[in-house]
Steps between C-alpha positions, in 0.01 A plus 500: 500500500839535657374608841460842663695793364603600852714264708321433826826475692608851405152657497498740794253769560644849544464667841266667605188303410154483640305173493290643217799605292672167565194317371503728194870420447424128490218552249697736273797265492285189454653325801303252712531589868518133598785431258685815614462394864630151424797636304589732790453222760193650670174334590231606251255593775755726668530701176121500448433610860754784469334623180155477663617690806446210737869492592721800572834329442635572845726198546615170353391385157235771474769768554726348232210468258394861564850621419502294179158637406622856556251558780784568746847644452793258511658550845848421364475794253332727758772449765787553256338815366448636851863429594632694203 
């Protein structure tokens, strides 16, 4: 095999997502959550805890991972849209 059809570096989940829909996205695209977390530079357990609802993604790495997972809106896009 030549590897996954989806590049992990460019694989972003569309916003908005729920933890359940984000899990379904990983399954439907055949992407391992641990490999996705590593490619994005996140700790695997941070991603798992966000998807299990143990973390809310309020600050730090959990916040950045929640934005990448589509669980939270990207503040950079939200602020620029509000200013327009």
